[in-house]
KOLLO-607349 format. One line per field, with one value per residue (C-alpha): residue number from 1; x, y, z. Coordinates in nm, 2 decimals. Example, Ala and Ser with C-alpha at 12.3 -4.5 7.8 and 13.67 -1.06 7.14 Angstrom:
REM residues 2
seq: 1 / 2
X: 1.23 / 1.37
Y: -0.45 / -0.11
Z: 0.78 / 0.71
***
This chain:
REM residues 443
seq: 1 / 2 / 3 / 4 / 5 / 6 / 7 / 8 / 9 / 10 / 11 / 12 / 13 / 14 / 15 / 16 / 17 / 18 / 19 / 20 / 21 / 22 / 23 / 24 / 25 / 26 / 27 / 28 / 29 / 30 / 31 / 32 / 33 / 34 / 35 / 36 / 37 / 38 / 39 / 40 / 41 / 42 / 43 / 44 / 45 / 46 / 47 / 48 / 49 / 50 / 51 / 52 / 53 / 54 / 55 / 56 / 57 / 58 / 59 / 60 / 61 / 62 / 63 / 64 / 65 / 66 / 67 / 68 / 69 / 70 / 71 / 72 / 73 / 74 / 75 / 76 / 77 / 78 / 79 / 80 / 81 / 82 / 83 / 84 / 85 / 86 / 87 / 88 / 89 / 90 / 91 / 92 / 93 / 94 / 95 / 96 / 97 / 98 / 99 / 100 / 101 / 102 / 103 / 104 / 105 / 106 / 107 / 108 / 109 / 110 / 111 / 112 / 113 / 114 / 115 / 116 / 117 / 118 / 119 / 120 / 121 / 122 / 123 / 124 / 125 / 126 / 127 / 128 / 129 / 130 / 131 / 132 / 133 / 134 / 135 / 136 / 137 / 138 / 139 / 140 / 141 / 142 / 143 / 144 / 145 / 146 / 147 / 148 / 149 / 150 / 151 / 152 / 153 / 154 / 155 / 156 / 157 / 158 / 159 / 160 / 161 / 162 / 163 / 164 / 165 / 166 / 167 / 168 / 169 / 170 / 171 / 172 / 173 / 174 / 175 / 176 / 177 / 178 / 179 / 180 / 181 / 182 / 183 / 184 / 185 / 186 / 187 / 188 / 189 / 190 / 191 / 192 / 193 / 194 / 195 / 196 / 197 / 198 / 199 / 200 / 201 / 202 / 203 / 204 / 205 / 206 / 207 / 208 / 209 / 210 / 211 / 212 / 213 / 214 / 215 / 216 / 217 / 218 / 219 / 220 / 221 / 222 / 223 / 224 / 225 / 226 / 227 / 228 / 229 / 230 / 231 / 232 / 233 / 234 / 235 / 236 / 237 / 238 / 239 / 240 / 241 / 242 / 243 / 244 / 245 / 246 / 247 / 248 / 249 / 250 / 251 / 252 / 253 / 254 / 255 / 256 / 257 / 258 / 259 / 260 / 261 / 262 / 263 / 264 / 265 / 266 / 267 / 268 / 269 / 270 / 271 / 272 / 273 / 274 / 275 / 276 / 277 / 278 / 279 / 280 / 281 / 282 / 283 / 284 / 285 / 286 / 287 / 288 / 289 / 290 / 291 / 292 / 293 / 294 / 295 / 296 / 297 / 298 / 299 / 300 / 301 / 302 / 303 / 304 / 305 / 306 / 307 / 308 / 309 / 310 / 311 / 312 / 313 / 314 / 315 / 316 / 317 / 318 / 319 / 320 / 321 / 322 / 323 / 324 / 325 / 326 / 327 / 328 / 329 / 330 / 331 / 332 / 333 / 334 / 335 / 336 / 337 / 338 / 339 / 340 / 341 / 342 / 343 / 344 / 345 / 346 / 347 / 348 / 349 / 350 / 351 / 352 / 353 / 354 / 355 / 356 / 357 / 358 / 359 / 360 / 361 / 362 / 363 / 364 / 365 / 366 / 367 / 368 / 369 / 370 / 371 / 372 / 373 / 374 / 375 / 376 / 377 / 378 / 379 / 380 / 381 / 382 / 383 / 384 / 385 / 386 / 387 / 388 / 389 / 390 / 391 / 392 / 393 / 394 / 395 / 396 / 397 / 398 / 399 / 400 / 401 / 402 / 403 / 404 / 405 / 406 / 407 / 408 / 409 / 410 / 411 / 412 / 413 / 414 / 415 / 416 / 417 / 418 / 419 / 420 / 421 / 422 / 423 / 424 / 425 / 426 / 427 / 428 / 429 / 430 / 431 / 432 / 433 / 434 / 435 / 436 / 437 / 438 / 439 / 440 / 441 / 442 / 443
X: -3.09 / -2.76 / -2.76 / -2.56 / -2.33 / -2.50 / -2.28 / -2.38 / -2.26 / -2.59 / -2.70 / -3.04 / -3.25 / -3.28 / -3.54 / -3.72 / -3.93 / -3.77 / -3.73 / -3.86 / -4.14 / -4.37 / -4.40 / -4.55 / -4.82 / -5.07 / -4.92 / -5.07 / -5.39 / -5.44 / -5.39 / -5.08 / -4.77 / -4.43 / -4.20 / -4.12 / -3.87 / -3.92 / -4.27 / -4.43 / -4.73 / -4.56 / -4.79 / -5.00 / -4.92 / -5.22 / -5.19 / -4.95 / -4.68 / -4.50 / -4.41 / -4.25 / -3.91 / -3.45 / -3.34 / -3.15 / -2.80 / -2.60 / -2.22 / -2.03 / -1.99 / -2.35 / -2.44 / -2.22 / -2.30 / -2.74 / -2.59 / -2.50 / -2.77 / -3.02 / -2.83 / -2.85 / -3.23 / -3.24 / -3.43 / -3.37 / -3.50 / -3.88 / -3.79 / -3.60 / -3.80 / -3.60 / -3.51 / -3.63 / -3.43 / -3.29 / -3.58 / -3.79 / -4.06 / -4.29 / -4.19 / -4.51 / -4.59 / -4.88 / -5.07 / -5.37 / -5.56 / -5.42 / -5.13 / -4.93 / -4.68 / -4.40 / -4.36 / -4.12 / -3.85 / -3.63 / -3.63 / -3.89 / -4.08 / -4.44 / -4.40 / -4.12 / -4.05 / -3.88 / -4.13 / -4.07 / -3.88 / -3.64 / -3.92 / -4.22 / -3.93 / -3.86 / -4.21 / -4.26 / -4.01 / -4.15 / -4.49 / -4.59 / -4.82 / -4.73 / -4.74 / -5.12 / -5.17 / -5.28 / -5.14 / -4.91 / -4.90 / -4.71 / -4.51 / -4.31 / -4.14 / -4.33 / -4.32 / -3.96 / -3.83 / -3.97 / -3.68 / -3.47 / -3.31 / -3.38 / -3.00 / -3.02 / -3.34 / -3.18 / -2.91 / -3.08 / -3.32 / -2.99 / -2.87 / -3.21 / -3.23 / -2.89 / -3.03 / -3.11 / -3.46 / -3.71 / -4.03 / -4.26 / -4.58 / -4.65 / -4.84 / -5.20 / -5.23 / -5.51 / -5.61 / -5.92 / -6.20 / -6.20 / -5.84 / -5.82 / -5.98 / -5.68 / -5.86 / -5.83 / -5.49 / -5.61 / -5.65 / -5.32 / -5.18 / -5.36 / -5.22 / -4.87 / -4.78 / -4.57 / -4.43 / -4.09 / -3.67 / -3.51 / -3.35 / -3.01 / -3.01 / -2.75 / -2.67 / -2.56 / -2.23 / -2.19 / -2.16 / -2.49 / -2.68 / -2.54 / -2.63 / -2.98 / -3.04 / -2.91 / -3.12 / -3.43 / -3.47 / -3.32 / -3.23 / -3.58 / -3.55 / -3.90 / -4.02 / -3.91 / -3.77 / -4.11 / -4.43 / -4.70 / -5.09 / -5.38 / -5.40 / -5.07 / -4.95 / -4.70 / -4.64 / -4.30 / -4.31 / -4.19 / -3.98 / -3.71 / -3.82 / -3.83 / -4.15 / -4.25 / -4.28 / -4.56 / -4.59 / -4.22 / -4.24 / -3.91 / -3.93 / -3.72 / -3.52 / -3.52 / -3.22 / -3.24 / -3.02 / -3.27 / -2.95 / -3.20 / -3.30 / -3.12 / -2.80 / -2.74 / -2.42 / -2.25 / -1.98 / -1.98 / -1.72 / -2.01 / -2.26 / -2.02 / -1.96 / -2.29 / -2.44 / -2.15 / -2.02 / -2.32 / -2.12 / -1.98 / -1.89 / -2.25 / -2.39 / -2.47 / -2.73 / -3.04 / -3.34 / -3.48 / -3.19 / -2.97 / -3.09 / -3.01 / -2.69 / -2.63 / -2.77 / -2.76 / -2.50 / -2.22 / -2.18 / -2.19 / -1.91 / -1.70 / -1.76 / -2.14 / -2.17 / -2.00 / -2.22 / -2.54 / -2.36 / -2.34 / -2.70 / -2.84 / -2.60 / -2.72 / -3.15 / -3.28 / -3.48 / -3.78 / -3.98 / -3.78 / -3.69 / -3.70 / -3.36 / -3.26 / -3.44 / -3.84 / -3.91 / -3.80 / -3.87 / -4.00 / -3.73 / -3.85 / -3.82 / -3.51 / -3.28 / -3.45 / -3.33 / -2.98 / -2.92 / -3.06 / -2.80 / -2.53 / -2.58 / -2.65 / -2.53 / -2.22 / -1.98 / -2.01 / -2.19 / -1.97 / -2.09 / -2.19 / -2.28 / -1.97 / -1.93 / -1.64 / -1.62 / -1.67 / -1.82 / -2.08 / -2.20 / -2.23 / -2.58 / -2.52 / -2.62 / -2.72 / -3.01 / -3.16 / -3.23 / -3.34 / -3.61 / -3.98 / -4.05 / -3.88 / -3.94 / -3.59 / -3.47 / -3.75 / -3.72 / -3.30 / -3.36 / -3.60 / -3.53 / -3.12 / -2.98 / -2.67 / -2.50 / -2.51 / -2.16 / -2.02 / -1.68 / -1.54 / -1.75 / -1.70 / -1.74 / -2.00 / -2.08 / -2.40 / -2.66 / -2.81 / -3.21 / -3.29 / -3.65 / -3.61 / -3.47 / -3.65 / -4.01 / -4.26 / -4.16 / -3.80 / -3.76 / -3.93 / -3.72 / -3.39 / -3.48 / -3.61 / -3.34 / -3.10 / -3.30 / -3.33 / -2.99 / -2.63 / -2.79 / -3.00 / -3.33 / -3.58 / -3.90 / -4.02 / -4.17 / -4.42 / -4.44 / -4.72 / -4.58 / -4.33 / -4.61 / -4.70 / -4.37 / -4.32 / -4.61 / -4.55 / -4.46 / -4.10 / -4.01
Y: -10.28 / -10.45 / -10.83 / -10.91 / -11.27 / -11.43 / -11.71 / -11.99 / -11.83 / -11.79 / -11.49 / -11.30 / -11.11 / -10.74 / -10.53 / -10.62 / -10.94 / -11.22 / -11.36 / -11.65 / -11.59 / -11.28 / -11.36 / -11.73 / -11.62 / -11.66 / -12.05 / -12.11 / -11.93 / -12.04 / -11.74 / -11.56 / -11.56 / -11.70 / -11.76 / -11.90 / -12.08 / -12.31 / -12.17 / -12.51 / -12.51 / -12.63 / -12.70 / -12.45 / -12.56 / -12.81 / -13.04 / -13.33 / -13.38 / -13.71 / -13.97 / -14.29 / -14.30 / -14.29 / -14.01 / -13.82 / -13.91 / -13.63 / -13.69 / -13.35 / -13.39 / -13.50 / -13.19 / -12.91 / -13.11 / -13.00 / -12.68 / -12.64 / -12.82 / -12.58 / -12.33 / -12.43 / -12.43 / -12.06 / -12.19 / -11.88 / -11.64 / -11.80 / -11.90 / -11.59 / -11.28 / -10.92 / -10.86 / -11.27 / -11.52 / -11.79 / -12.04 / -11.89 / -11.81 / -11.55 / -11.36 / -11.24 / -11.22 / -10.99 / -11.06 / -10.91 / -11.19 / -11.24 / -11.26 / -11.62 / -11.62 / -11.88 / -12.12 / -12.22 / -12.48 / -12.46 / -12.79 / -12.66 / -12.89 / -12.74 / -12.48 / -12.59 / -12.95 / -13.10 / -13.36 / -13.47 / -13.73 / -13.79 / -14.02 / -13.74 / -13.50 / -13.69 / -13.77 / -13.39 / -13.25 / -13.57 / -13.59 / -13.21 / -13.28 / -13.19 / -13.54 / -13.52 / -13.53 / -13.19 / -13.04 / -12.76 / -12.41 / -12.43 / -12.12 / -12.40 / -12.47 / -12.87 / -12.91 / -12.87 / -13.00 / -13.35 / -13.39 / -13.43 / -13.74 / -13.92 / -13.85 / -13.49 / -13.49 / -13.66 / -13.40 / -13.13 / -13.23 / -13.34 / -12.97 / -12.81 / -13.02 / -12.86 / -12.50 / -12.28 / -12.43 / -12.14 / -12.11 / -11.88 / -11.99 / -11.95 / -11.68 / -11.82 / -11.72 / -11.46 / -11.52 / -11.39 / -11.65 / -11.89 / -11.86 / -11.96 / -12.29 / -12.59 / -12.87 / -12.57 / -12.68 / -13.03 / -12.92 / -12.77 / -13.05 / -13.29 / -13.07 / -12.96 / -13.15 / -13.49 / -13.64 / -13.82 / -13.77 / -13.62 / -13.89 / -13.84 / -13.86 / -14.07 / -13.95 / -13.66 / -13.56 / -13.64 / -13.27 / -13.20 / -13.43 / -13.24 / -12.88 / -13.00 / -13.13 / -12.83 / -12.57 / -12.81 / -12.88 / -12.70 / -12.42 / -12.44 / -12.12 / -12.25 / -12.07 / -11.70 / -11.83 / -11.95 / -11.76 / -11.87 / -11.90 / -11.80 / -12.17 / -12.08 / -12.33 / -12.33 / -12.47 / -12.71 / -12.57 / -12.19 / -12.35 / -12.13 / -11.84 / -11.58 / -11.41 / -11.13 / -11.14 / -11.05 / -10.84 / -10.78 / -10.62 / -10.77 / -10.95 / -11.23 / -11.31 / -11.62 / -11.86 / -12.09 / -12.05 / -11.73 / -11.54 / -11.20 / -11.26 / -11.54 / -11.70 / -11.82 / -11.63 / -11.63 / -11.79 / -12.08 / -11.83 / -11.53 / -11.76 / -11.85 / -11.51 / -11.37 / -11.65 / -11.68 / -11.32 / -11.13 / -10.95 / -11.03 / -10.89 / -10.92 / -10.78 / -10.77 / -10.92 / -10.67 / -10.70 / -11.04 / -11.17 / -11.03 / -11.17 / -11.48 / -11.44 / -11.28 / -11.57 / -11.89 / -11.90 / -11.74 / -11.99 / -12.35 / -12.44 / -12.36 / -12.71 / -12.68 / -12.34 / -12.49 / -12.73 / -12.54 / -12.27 / -12.62 / -12.72 / -12.34 / -12.31 / -12.63 / -12.52 / -12.49 / -12.20 / -12.28 / -11.98 / -11.78 / -11.39 / -11.06 / -10.95 / -10.63 / -10.30 / -10.33 / -9.97 / -9.60 / -9.37 / -9.06 / -8.80 / -8.54 / -8.84 / -8.95 / -8.65 / -8.55 / -8.91 / -8.89 / -8.57 / -8.70 / -9.00 / -8.76 / -8.58 / -8.85 / -9.19 / -9.15 / -9.09 / -9.49 / -9.63 / -9.48 / -9.26 / -9.45 / -9.74 / -9.98 / -9.97 / -10.01 / -10.37 / -10.50 / -10.29 / -10.08 / -10.28 / -10.24 / -10.08 / -10.16 / -10.52 / -10.54 / -10.82 / -10.71 / -10.38 / -10.49 / -10.74 / -10.69 / -10.59 / -10.30 / -10.35 / -10.38 / -10.11 / -9.89 / -9.99 / -9.94 / -9.58 / -9.50 / -9.71 / -9.76 / -10.06 / -10.24 / -10.59 / -10.79 / -10.79 / -11.14 / -11.28 / -11.26 / -10.92 / -10.73 / -10.40 / -10.37 / -10.06 / -9.96 / -9.79 / -9.42 / -9.39 / -9.10 / -9.08 / -8.77 / -8.60 / -8.72 / -8.71 / -8.97 / -8.79 / -8.78 / -9.09 / -9.29 / -9.07 / -9.16 / -9.59 / -9.50 / -9.40 / -9.66 / -9.95 / -9.83 / -9.66 / -9.82 / -10.11 / -10.18 / -10.31 / -10.32 / -10.12 / -9.71 / -9.70 / -9.49 / -9.16 / -9.41 / -9.73 / -9.51 / -9.42 / -9.76 / -9.85 / -9.49 / -9.63 / -9.94 / -10.08 / -10.18 / -10.53
Z: 0.78 / 0.62 / 0.74 / 1.00 / 1.08 / 1.32 / 1.53 / 1.36 / 1.07 / 0.94 / 0.79 / 0.92 / 0.59 / 0.56 / 0.64 / 0.29 / 0.22 / 0.18 / -0.20 / -0.22 / -0.01 / -0.13 / -0.58 / -0.48 / -0.23 / -0.58 / -0.62 / -0.31 / -0.35 / -0.74 / -0.85 / -1.06 / -0.90 / -0.93 / -0.67 / -0.32 / -0.03 / 0.23 / 0.41 / 0.46 / 0.69 / 1.06 / 1.39 / 1.54 / 1.89 / 1.98 / 1.64 / 1.67 / 1.44 / 1.65 / 1.41 / 1.48 / 1.31 / 1.39 / 1.60 / 1.32 / 1.22 / 1.48 / 1.31 / 1.25 / 0.89 / 0.80 / 1.03 / 0.80 / 0.47 / 0.60 / 0.67 / 0.31 / 0.21 / 0.41 / 0.24 / -0.11 / -0.04 / 0.13 / 0.37 / 0.63 / 0.37 / 0.45 / 0.80 / 0.92 / 1.00 / 0.95 / 1.36 / 1.43 / 1.55 / 1.32 / 1.18 / 1.39 / 1.14 / 1.12 / 0.81 / 0.68 / 0.31 / 0.20 / -0.10 / -0.24 / -0.05 / 0.29 / 0.42 / 0.48 / 0.76 / 0.74 / 1.04 / 1.32 / 1.14 / 1.53 / 1.71 / 1.97 / 2.05 / 2.07 / 1.81 / 1.59 / 1.44 / 1.79 / 1.78 / 1.39 / 1.29 / 0.99 / 0.88 / 0.89 / 0.76 / 0.47 / 0.39 / 0.42 / 0.19 / -0.06 / -0.03 / 0.02 / 0.31 / 0.68 / 0.90 / 0.95 / 0.57 / 0.53 / 0.20 / 0.24 / 0.06 / -0.25 / -0.10 / -0.06 / -0.37 / -0.25 / -0.67 / -0.70 / -0.31 / -0.39 / -0.62 / -0.30 / -0.23 / 0.13 / 0.21 / 0.15 / 0.35 / 0.61 / 0.64 / 0.63 / 0.91 / 1.08 / 1.09 / 1.17 / 1.47 / 1.55 / 1.57 / 1.84 / 1.99 / 1.98 / 2.16 / 1.95 / 1.81 / 1.45 / 1.35 / 1.16 / 0.78 / 0.74 / 0.39 / 0.26 / 0.17 / -0.04 / -0.02 / 0.32 / 0.20 / 0.15 / 0.00 / -0.30 / -0.35 / -0.48 / -0.75 / -0.79 / -0.73 / -0.97 / -1.27 / -1.12 / -0.83 / -0.96 / -0.63 / -0.72 / -0.67 / -0.91 / -1.18 / -1.35 / -1.72 / -1.78 / -2.12 / -1.96 / -1.75 / -1.37 / -1.35 / -1.55 / -1.34 / -1.08 / -1.13 / -1.31 / -0.92 / -0.78 / -1.02 / -1.06 / -0.66 / -0.38 / -0.60 / -0.72 / -1.01 / -1.20 / -0.94 / -1.03 / -1.37 / -1.55 / -1.62 / -1.42 / -1.57 / -1.41 / -1.22 / -1.03 / -1.26 / -1.58 / -1.92 / -1.93 / -2.22 / -2.04 / -1.83 / -1.70 / -2.01 / -1.76 / -1.62 / -1.40 / -1.06 / -0.92 / -0.55 / -0.59 / -0.97 / -1.10 / -1.35 / -1.41 / -1.67 / -1.91 / -1.84 / -2.17 / -2.49 / -2.57 / -2.70 / -2.67 / -2.32 / -2.19 / -2.16 / -2.53 / -2.59 / -2.21 / -2.11 / -1.84 / -1.62 / -1.74 / -1.57 / -1.27 / -1.18 / -1.17 / -0.93 / -0.72 / -0.68 / -0.79 / -1.13 / -1.45 / -1.73 / -1.81 / -1.57 / -1.18 / -0.99 / -0.79 / -0.65 / -0.61 / -0.72 / -0.54 / -0.20 / -0.36 / -0.45 / -0.12 / 0.14 / -0.08 / -0.41 / -0.26 / 0.01 / -0.25 / -0.41 / -0.67 / -0.86 / -0.74 / -0.88 / -1.23 / -1.21 / -1.21 / -1.49 / -1.73 / -1.67 / -1.72 / -2.02 / -2.15 / -2.16 / -2.56 / -2.63 / -2.72 / -2.69 / -2.95 / -2.98 / -3.19 / -3.29 / -3.46 / -3.37 / -3.22 / -3.26 / -3.34 / -3.03 / -3.07 / -3.17 / -2.88 / -2.61 / -2.70 / -2.68 / -2.39 / -2.27 / -2.44 / -2.23 / -1.95 / -1.98 / -2.04 / -1.71 / -1.47 / -1.62 / -1.85 / -1.59 / -1.50 / -1.76 / -2.05 / -2.34 / -2.53 / -2.29 / -2.30 / -1.92 / -1.72 / -1.56 / -1.32 / -1.16 / -1.38 / -1.59 / -1.97 / -2.11 / -2.47 / -2.55 / -2.23 / -2.24 / -1.91 / -2.07 / -2.41 / -2.26 / -2.32 / -1.98 / -1.87 / -1.55 / -1.43 / -1.57 / -1.48 / -1.10 / -1.09 / -1.24 / -0.99 / -0.72 / -0.75 / -0.68 / -0.53 / -0.62 / -0.31 / -0.06 / -0.10 / -0.04 / -0.44 / -0.43 / -0.09 / -0.12 / -0.45 / -0.64 / -0.64 / -0.86 / -0.66 / -0.72 / -0.97 / -0.87 / -0.65 / -0.92 / -1.30 / -1.33 / -1.50 / -1.82 / -1.74 / -1.63 / -1.92 / -2.15 / -2.05 / -2.01 / -2.39 / -2.43 / -2.30 / -2.46 / -2.81 / -2.86 / -2.95 / -3.16 / -2.84 / -2.97 / -2.67 / -2.70 / -2.59 / -2.24 / -2.12 / -1.83 / -1.72 / -1.67 / -1.46 / -1.28 / -1.19 / -1.03 / -0.89 / -0.70 / -0.64 / -0.28 / -0.26 / -0.22
***
């Protein structure tokens, strides 16, 4: 279902599970999985959340700023269920360990945050705890939101207090034992939660620091773009270096200066275009990132998007990647892939993978094609995809699905061809890899 405009100017999420919700479920479970956003544990009716404090600032300019910041944090992605009321929660996040449900954060006094004070909301953001002191499941990016300033927290709270109250009970999580034991979170917090506001680097520019604040804080980009270990945490050495998003079955690429899979040879304008428009001369966003651009990034100011690009462009590559051809594919497989490409792909992407900018990205030298992980190109060939419709690109051109036309061996052949032709140095893929993703649920 295509997202539709709400009276408030917010957008209802598409029917697929929210980008920023499902992948981080394992963070909450102390297992493996890298992604989520503002699904904090809200009151379950009887639990008191009243905390003494001042009333929120209701000045229009503060409310407008809070709405802008809520967009920067992509709060709608978790807190509005498909066909649900705005910010009323109830988004089901299916996991192998059970189901998490996002809470109601409307100003309803019984089921939402209507009895919360500005102080209580800020303490939740800073400490990652509910008003009663219980730790919040890191399906909300508590390790990132702790960096949000008091001023910005107050503005977000002021905005949320103006949305329509929805009297909708919070659905209890249905996690299996032992994953339903919230006390397990204390161990995770000891290892991976470091409370404290973002501290600007005095040696960097104002623009760089603004970008760092948005990327590391409200934008919580590391939640997707950093590999998560078996304890649900990540190594500082692997920050922004990319990682597989479990459950959703997409690979979030590196955002570092790595020139093979990252942003090392991207221009600032290419990064700005990708984040804000969803398309650029280097490619287009699909899958989870398309929703991030649609619901959040396209609405940010030119100054903030550029600041994010400046910061991302500066991230060092600490991992190192390969260069040059990786493998020689089976000649028969390569020939089959070349034939399929000529029949089905060349009309848009060019005989030599040169693409037709800006709508059909080049495949020759395309980092998303060449990455060690072949998940994304396989998904696109099987399921197709569209960049998001944005203010800068309101009528995007899409990729049709070929999963019904190509069997596993044929799909593997064409993906192998585009990963190894024209000087690309990706690895061949197998029919088994294709079959595994064909059977995987779509998110």
